[in-house]
N, C-alpha and C positions, 0 to 999 in steps of 0.2 A: 104721663102716668108715673107714679112713684111705685117701684117694686119693693115690697117689704123684704128685710134681711132674711136670708135663708137659714132655716134650722131643720135638721132631720125630723120628719114628722112621725116616723114609726121606729120605735126603739128595737123591737124584736119582730122583724118581718116573718111572715109565715111561708115555710118551704115544704112542699110535698116531697117525701122520700120513699122510694120503693121499700117495702117491708123486708124483702130479702137482703137488701143492703144494710139493714139494721140488725141483721142476724136472726131474723125470724124464719122458721122453716116452712115457707109458703110456696116454694118453687114447684113446678110441675112434677119434679122427681122427689119431692119431699125434703129437699135440702135448702140451703141458703147461700148467699154470697156476701157475707159480712164485709163491710168496708170501714176501715178506721176513719177515713176522711168523712164518710157519711155520718158516722157516729159522733164525730167532733162537732157537727153542725148544731147539736142541741145546746152547746154552750153559748151560742150567739143568736140563734133563730128559734122561733116556735116551730118545731118539726111536726108535720102532719103525715103519719105513716099511711101508706096505701098499697094494696096489692089488688088491682082490678080483677084479675083472674080468680083469685081465691074469694074475694069479697063479692064477686058476681055469682058465686055459688057453683063454680066449676070443680071444686073439691081439691084436696091435697092428700095424696098425689093425684095427678090428672093426666089425660093424654096430652102430649105436646101439640101446640097449634102454631100456625104461621100465617102471615098475610099473603093473600092470593088475589091477583087481578082477574076480574071477570067482566061480563057484559053489564052487570049491575053495580060495578065499582069494586072497591077493595073489600074483600071479605076476610074473616079470620076463621080458618078451617083446620081440621086435624091434619097433622103431618102424616100419620099412618092411616087415618080414615078420613078421606076428603069429604065424606058425607056429613061429618061432624062440623056444624057451622055454629060458632058461638058469637057471631057478630052482634046480634041483637042484645044478648046479655051484657056484653062489654059496653055497647053504646048506652044502654039503659043505666048501667052503673055510672058511666062518665057523666051523663046528664044529671043524675041525682047528686053526684059528688059536687058538681059545680054549684048546684042550688044550696047544698048544705054547708059548704066550706068557704064561701066567699068571705073575705078576699084572700087570694093566694098570690104570692109574690115571686115564686120560683119553684123549680122542680129538679130533683135528682133522680133519674130513672136508670133502670138496668140496661146496659148496652145490649143491643140486638134483640131486645124483647119485642114481641109483636104488639104488646100493649104499652110498655113504658119507655122504649128506646127514644133517645133524644133525636137521632137522625140516621141511625145505621141499622134499622130493622129491615131485613131483606124482603122484597116484594117479588113473589114468584109468579110465573105464568102457569098455565094449565099443564105444561110438560115438565114442570119442576125446575125451570131455568130462572135465574135471578134477573129481573128486569131492571131494578134500581134499588136504592136504599132510601129509607125515609123514617119519619117519626112513627112510633107505635100509636095505636088508635086512641089510647087514653091520653098520652102526651099531646097528640094532635087536638083532642077535644078541649083540653085545658088552654091550648094556645088559640083556639077559635074563640073561646069564652073571654080570654084576656090577651088580645093581640100584643105581641112583643114579649110575652112571658119568657124569662130566661130558663132554659132547660139544658142540663148537662147530664152526662153519664158518670159512672163512678171513676173512670179513668181521667176524664176531663176535670172533675172536681179535685182529684188527688194531685194533678199537675199544677193547678192554679186555684186553690181555694179562695184566696183573697180577691182574685179577679171575679169569681162568681159572686162573692159577697158584695162587691161593688155593684154589679149588675142588679142583684136583688134589691139592694138599698135604693138605687135610683128608680127601679120599677115600682117599689113601694111608695116612693114620693109621687110618681106619676099617678098611681091608683088613688092616693089620698086626695088628689086634686080633682078626681072624676074620671081619670083614664081618657079614653077617646071621646067621652062626652064632656070633658073639661071645657069651661068657657075660655074665650080668647085670652082674657087677662091671666087666667091660671096657667095656660100654656106658655105665655110669655114669661111668667114667673119661673116656671120649670126650666125653660131653655136658658134663662139668665143664670140660674143656680148651677147648671151643669155644663155651661159653655166651655169653661176652662178645662174641665175633665175631658170633654169630647175632643178638644184641641190636642190634648196629650195623647189620646188614643188614635185619632185619625183625623187629620186636618181636612181632608177632602170630604169625609163624612159629616163634619161640622157644617160645611157649606151646603151639602145635599139636604141635611136635616132642616137647616134654616129655611130652605125653599118650600119644605113640606109642612112647616109648623102650623100654618093657618089654612092650608088647602086640603090636607089629607092626614088627620091625626093618627090613623092606624099605620100608614106608611111612615109617618114621622117617627113614632116610637119603635117600629121595627128597625128603622135605620139607626136610631140611637143605640138600641140594644145590640145590634150586629157590630157596631163600632166598639162598644164597650167589651165585647167578647174577645177583642184582639189586644194583647198586652201592649202597653205604651212604649216600653223600652227607654233607654237613656235619651235617644233623640226626641221622643215624644215629651218626656219630662222637660227637656231643655226648651222646647217650644213653649210649653205652658208657663214655665218659670220666667222665661224671657218676656212673655206677654204681660205677666203680672208686674214684672220690674218696670217695663215701659209705662204701664198704667200709673205706677206710683212715683216714678222718677221726678216728674215736674214739681211735685209738692214736697219732696224730701229735702231736708237740709243736707249740705254737702257731706257732713260727717256720717249721717245716717245712710246716705246712698253709698258711700265708700264702704261702710261696714256691711251693707247688704251685698255689694259686689264681692267683697272678700269671702262672705259666706257662700255665695254661688261658686266662686272659684274653688273653695275648699270642698264643696260637694263634687264638683267635676273631677277633682283629684282623689276622691275617695276619703277625704279627711273627716267629713261629717255626713250624717244621714239625710236622706230626702225629707224625713219628717222634721228634722231640725230646721231645714230651710223653709218648709211650709209654715212652721210655727213662727219663724222670723217674719215672713211675709204677712201672716195673719195679724201679728202684733202691730206691724207698721201700718197696715191697712186700717186697723181699728183706731190707731192714733190719728191717722189722717182723715178720719170720718168716712172712709170708703167702706160702708157697711156691706155693700153687695160683694165686693172683693173679699173682705174679711170672712164672709160667710160662704164663699164659693165652695161647692162640694169637693173640688180638687184640693183645696187648701185645708179642708175640714172633713176628712174621710169619716165614713160611718164607723161606729165602734166595732161592728162585725168584721170590717176589713182588717183592723188591727188584731182582732181576736183570732182570725184565721191565718194571719201572716206568719211565715216561719221566722224564727229568731234570726236577725241579720248576722252575717258573717263579719266580724270585726265591727268597726264603727261606720263603715261606708253605707251599708244598707241599700245599695243601688241594685 
């Protein structure tokens, strides 16, 4: 089977962002939690604002609610009035949102929110004790609809915006191929495009994901996105660059290989940026007719990743 060269299929992926993080006064107390990192997303993504609690008709301001465990599962009840149960309203909003807004490629939710939190919304028992933390009900509904959907809170986004952008771009590619319903050939195409990127982030995850590719697509993409949530670090980049070099070395003239090795050494010493090395490898792969390597997503990051990257310190950019 010939795998076609990879190109990013979605120029502006769609990202759901909590309205309060965009500066809208929709919180239960009538305030907002404006986030500069969230506002910056509009430069590279199509931003889809959402506030499940306000848009479900609960009002602004409104009584605060929390997730509560009970015999019937997780409910969303009033903090001060436990008889207030807004679970059905939030679930109905989530179901309608999924139908109206497909496709969605990522979400930035308010930390600790019972509706929008990525993973730190407290779940209380009947006595008011915290049992565990988890996703808010709206965030959970989106991830059920789109397994593997990258979801972060405002703090996670501010710490590593380019990392989130990479996750979103890769997930947008997965969705463009059909998501968990993608045919076997499309899944193989996806894995080939992002194999080097996965190697940089988590070598063990690359092996795990490969075993799941044809047997469990949902578990496969969950594994991929979890790996891409971890920064690669210098050691990860070294792995990926070394793999690309080994792939090219047999077909490179001696002078070309020496120049590449000098560029890699300069990167290790902080003399040139990672992007400069990637460009060098892309060019050499294209010259050698290695279209799959030249188009690998690791060597050709999505424009959103560069758009959300901080300016490098000096020329090293490591």
